[in-house]
N, C-alpha and C positions, 0 to 999 in steps of 0.2 A: 769703604775698604780699598786700600791701595795694594796692588799686586804687581810683581815684576813680570809674571807670565799670565797672558790672557787665557790661553788654552793649553793644558797639559794633556798629552795623549799617551796613555799607557797600553802596552801590548806585549804579546809573546814574540820572541825573536823569530820563531818559525813562521809567523804570519807576515813577516816583512822580508822574506827571502827573495833575492833577485831571481828573475826568470828570463833566460835567454838574453842576458845583458840589459834587461829593462829594470827600472827601479821597482822596489818591493811594493806590495799592496798598500801598506800603511804610509809609505813615503808619498805614493800617488794620492792617497786620501788627504794627507796633510796639505799637499800642494793645492788641491781643488778647494779644500775648506778655506785656505788662506785667500784664494781668489774671491770666493763668495763673501767672506767677512770684510775684506778690503773694500768691496763695493758698498757694503751696508754701513760699515763704520766710517768710511771716508778716509781711512788711513790703514796702514799695514799693521795687523795684529801680531803680537808675539806668541807664536805657537811652538811649543817644544815637544819633541818626542822623547819618551822614556821607555825603553824596553826593559825586560825583566832583569837583565844583567847590567843595566846602566846605573852608574853611581854619580852622575854629574849634577843632578838636581838636588835641591835641599831634601834631606832625609825625612823631615816632618811635613813636607808638602805645604808649608804655610805661606809660600810665595806664589801660589797658583790660584787664579780666580775661578777657573772651571776645570773640570776633569772629564775627558772623553775616554771611555774604555772600549777597546776593540775586542768584542766578544767572540770567542771561538772555543772549541774543545781544549785547545792548547792553553788558552788564557785561563779557563776554569781549573785546569790541572796544575797550573804554575803557582807554586807557593810564593815566589817573589812578586808576581803580578798581584796576587791577593793581598800580600803585605803592603804593597804600594797603595792599593785601593783602601785598605783599612787605615793606613797612615793619613791619607787625604781626609777621610771621614772624621778621624779624630781631630785633625787640625781645624777642619771646618766647624765641628761642634764646639771646639774650644773658643773659636772666634765669635760664636753666637749667630753666625750667618751660614747655615748649612742647608737651607732649602733650595732646591732647583739648581744646584751647582754641578751635579753629576749627570752625565749623558752616556747611554749605552748604545753602541753601534755594532750591529751584527755583521761580521764578515762572512759567517756561515750560520745556518739555522742552529739553534740550541734550545732544547726543551726547558721550560721554566724551572723544573726541579734540578736541572743540571747547571743552572746559572749560580753564581755566587749569591748567597742570601741577601747581601747588601743591595743587589741590583734587581732582584726578582720583581719588585713592585714598580720599577721605573718603566716608562714608555720607551720602547726600542725603535731604532732607526735601521731598517733592513737594507743593507747596501750590497747585497749579493745578487748575482744573476741567476734567476730561476727559470728553468724550462717548464712551462705550465703543463705540457703534455707528458713529459717523462719524469718530472720531479727532480731532474738533475740540477745540481748547483755547481757553478763554475765561475771563475774570475772573468772580469771583462777584459777582452783583448783590445777593444776599441771603446774608449770612454765617451766618444762623441757619436756613437751609433744611435739609431732610433730606439733600440731596446734599452740602451743606457739612459736615454732621455726619459723613458717611462718609469724605469725602476731605480735608477741611481740618482739622477740630477734632481728630481722632485723631492726625494728624501733629503738630499744635500741642502736644498733650499730651506726645507723645514728645520733642519738641524741648525743651519746658520742663523736663521731668525730667532730660534729659541736661545742660542748662545748669546746673541746680541742683546736680548732682553735681560739675561742674567748679568752680562757685563755692565749694562746701563744701570741696573739696580745697585750692583756692588760698588760702582764708581761714583754713585751719588748723582748721576746725570738725569735722573728721572725716577719718580716713584712708579710702583707697579701700575697704578691707575693711569699715570701719564703715558707709560709705554703701551698700555692697553688701548688708550685713545688713539695713539699713532696708528696702530694696526687695525683699529675698529673691530677688535676681537672681544666678544663677550666671554666672560668667565661663567661656565655652566656647572652647576652641581647636579651630577647624574647619580641619583640615590642608588645605593646598593639594594639588591633585590633578594627575594627568596630563591632557592635553588632552581625552581622551575623556569625562571626568566633570566638566568645568568647569561645564557648564550645570546638572547635577544638584547640584553643590556650591552654586552660587549660589541655587538654589531653596530648599535647606535653610537657607542663611544668612539669606535674607529671612524665612523662616518663623520662625526663632529670634528674629530682631530684632523681628518683629511681636509676638511674645509677651513682649518686654521683656528678652531676654537680651543680655548683652554678648558679642560675637563677635570673637575674635582669630584671626589677625592682622588689624589694621585699617589696614594699609598694604601697598604693594607690597614684596615681600621682595627683599633685595639680590641681585645677580647673582654675587657672589664668595662662596666658601665661608665664609671667616672671619667676614664681616659677617652672612651668612645665619644661621650657627649662633648668633651672639651675639643677634640679634633673636629667633629662635625660642626660645632658652633663656629670654630675658626674658619673652616672652609666655606660655610654657608654665608658668613659675613662678606667674603670676597665675591660671591656670586651675584649676578643680577638676573639669573633664571635658574630655577630648579626643576628637574624632570624626575617624576616618580612612576615606576612601573609596578603595578599591583597585580599579582596572580593568585593562584590557589594556595601557595605555600605562605605560611605566616612569617617565616624567616627565622634566622638564628637569634637566640636570646643571649645578650652579653651577661657576664657574671655580675651579680648585684642588682638585678632587676627582673621583672616578670614580663617585660614588653620586648618585642622583637626590634631588630635594627631597622626594619621597614617602617614600623610604627614610630620609633623614636625620631628618625630622620624627617618623617612627615610632620611630626609635632614641632620640631625645631624650625622647619621651613614656615609653618603656619605662624609661629611666634614672630619670625622676622616680618612676615606679611602684615601683622598687626602694628608693627613699629614704623614701617617705612612706606613711602608713596609707591603706587603701582608703577610709576615711570622708572623706579629704581630697582624693583624686584617683582617678578611674576613667577607663577608656578604652572606647570603642565602636569596633569595627573592622568595616567592611562590605567584603566581597569580592564582586565581580560574579559572578553565576552563569554568565555567558557569557564565557569567556576564550579563545575560539578563535584570536584574533589576537595573543595575548600572546607576547612574545619569550622566548627561553630565559632571558635575564637576569631578566625579570619573573617567570617561573614559579619560578625559584630564589628570588627575593626573597619571593614568596608562601609558598613551602614553609617558608622560615626564619621568616617572620612567624608562621605557624600554630604552629610548634614553640615559639617563644619566648613567644608569648602564652598558650598552653595551660599553660605552666609558671608563670604568674603569675595570681593570683586577681583582680587588679585590671583585667584585660582580658577583654572579651567579643567573640569573633569570630563573625560571622554571614555566611553565604553564602546569602542569601535574596533574593527580589524586593525592589527598592528601596522600594516602598510599605510592605512589611512592616517594613523597617528604620526607616522614618520613624515608624511606630507605636511601635516599640521606643524610639526617641529620646523620643517624647512621654511614654511611661511612665517613662523614666529621669528626665526633667526634673520630673515630678510628684512624685517621691519626696521627702519632706520630713519633718523632725522634727515638724512640726505636723500631719501627716496624721491622727494619732489625734485631735487636738483638733478637726480639721475634721469628723470623723465622730461626735463625742460628742453633739452637740446633737440628732441625729435629726430634722433639719428644723424644729426649734423655736426657732431663734434669729432675732431681728430686730434689724437695725442701725437705730436711730433717729438719723438724721443731723440735727443742729440746731446753731445758733450759740449762743455763750455768752449773748447777749442774750435768748434765748428759753428759757433753762434752767428758770426757774420755770414758764413756761407749759406745758412738756411734762411736768411731773411727774405730772399726772393721767393722761396718755397712757401713761407708763411703768407706772404702777400698773395700768391697764387691761390692758396687754399681759401683765404678770406674773400677773394674776388669771386670764388665759386659758392659763397654763402656758408662756409664752414666756420664754426667756432674752434679756434686752434688752441689746444692745451700744450704748454711747454714746461720743461723741467725748471726747478728753482736752483740757482747757483749761489745766492747770497743768503746770509743768515746762519743761525746755529744748525748743527747737524740734524737735530731732531726736527726742526722746521723744514729743512730741505727734504728730509725723508717723508715728512707728513705730506708735502706737496706732491711728491711722486706717488704715494699711496692713494691720495685723493684722485689724481689723474687716472691711475689704474682702475679705480672703482667707477669712474664716470664716463670714460671715453666710449664712443661708438665704434670708431675705427682707429687704427694706430699705424704709424710709419716710423720705423727706426732708421735714422740717417747715419750712414757710415761715411765719414770723410777722412779725418786724420787719425781716428782712433784705431785700435788693433782689433783683431778677431775676438779676443777674449772679452773685450768690452761689449761687443755685439752679442756674443753668446749669453752674457749675463742679462742683457736687456731682453733678449728673446725669452729667456727663462722667466723673467718678470711678467711678460705678457701671457705666457702659458699658465702662470700661477694666478693671474688676475681673477678668474672665476671663483677662487677660494678665499678672497679677501673682502667679500661683502657686495659683489655685483648682483643686481637683480634683473639684468637684461642681457641679451646675447651680444657677442662681439660680431660686428658686421664684416670686418675685414682687418687683416694685419699683414704687414709687409716690411721687408728690409730693403732700403734703397741705398745702394752702394755707389757713390759717385767717386770712384777711385780707380787708378790704374793697377793697383796691387791685387794680388790673388785674394779671393774670399772663400774660406773653407767653412761652409755651414751645412755640409751634407747631412749632418745628424738631424737637422730640423726640416729637411725637405718633406713636404706633406703636412707639416704643422704651420708653416708660415710661407708666404710668397716672397721670393728673393729676386730682385731686379738689380742688374749691374749696368751702369752707364757712366759717361764722363760728366764733368760738371756742366758742360754746355747742354747736355741732353736731360738734365735732372727735371726741368719743368715739364718737358714732354712726358717723361716717365710718371710724374705726379698726375698728369691729366689721365693717363692710362689707368692708374690705380683708382682714381675717383670713379671712373666708369665701371670698373670691376666691383668696387665697394657698393655701388648702387644697384647692381644687378641682383 
């Protein structure tokens, strides 16, 4: 699919009002999203703003690849915003490519039932500043503060990568499987539960998403059996792990059957287990240790589930405390063909992050690191975009320590790389980071106050770079 607009952002005019001469919230958001996507895509994306009273873009929205909705009370009350949203959905459905193209960004908190029906089932990206003690919500005055790093930038990274995947799929530059391989992200089917475990399921879902995993189903499941089965089969086929939480409640029963959604999802997962190899698809099934209120039908279902699962090597059934089960999930997700590679370096690998423009400048630093017995990982600059990004992700997953070198690049480039390092634990690492630092061999000012406490920052001139590296190595080994 070819589109003139990579990202179309729709919003209410009130949410982008200027304040004390500063650009509006949405304009700031657009600028930062563009910075993120430029780094990931390797080129500047076409991002267009469309407020509720803007008439510049195509009325049927058929020239936009993805849609970002800035959600607030004003958006939800704006008929024009809702019309724009509906127009995009209709254009996407007409094209036959309507999955995963809409993203909802919360400027302020908004209860589910207050959100537009089209958006209620989508995963949201909360970009507002929340005071955890008072519950007060306010806009960021400093987007590079430590608070913004924790609550704003990490969500921005998540959003940018998700949009990137959508753009790659729509532009035919990689199948969903290929994109998944780049990020080493498993697609997990987290089965819907009975009402007694809905809260626990949501906690696990959010934890998986925070660690970068794609969680299905990502929509409300249909109420009738035929459509329900069709959607679950489709999602189950994409997953390489399914997780099932079984409690006392039997679960809702779709129209047209006498079996619950919990029962049906388990059956469809078992059917896939019979068809594919264990290396392709596995199941984790947790049964609550306390089933005192379970009905006779639920007890019969659990007995059958245990017998069926024990006969299949691809299913692991556990009846343990929920926290123990969560730990098992973490262990399962950390299993990787690259685990051996992660352990081979013995703490002696350093990822030297630098830009192509500084390639000659860092050569003495690479030699110095190698002379100290370190395996030096470096970025790739040649090849297709997907291959270059793959190398960067692999380095983020395997390094023991990291040094970001700032020579002729600007502060924004450095901030992006620092955010990549901060994000590294969520993309498949299974060992701690021993050390991370920014080494700035430049006479220019360096503004990284937002990251103080998260990463060490050393400023020197080019002549003192090697001495600074020796100092870092000593600290990394302490």
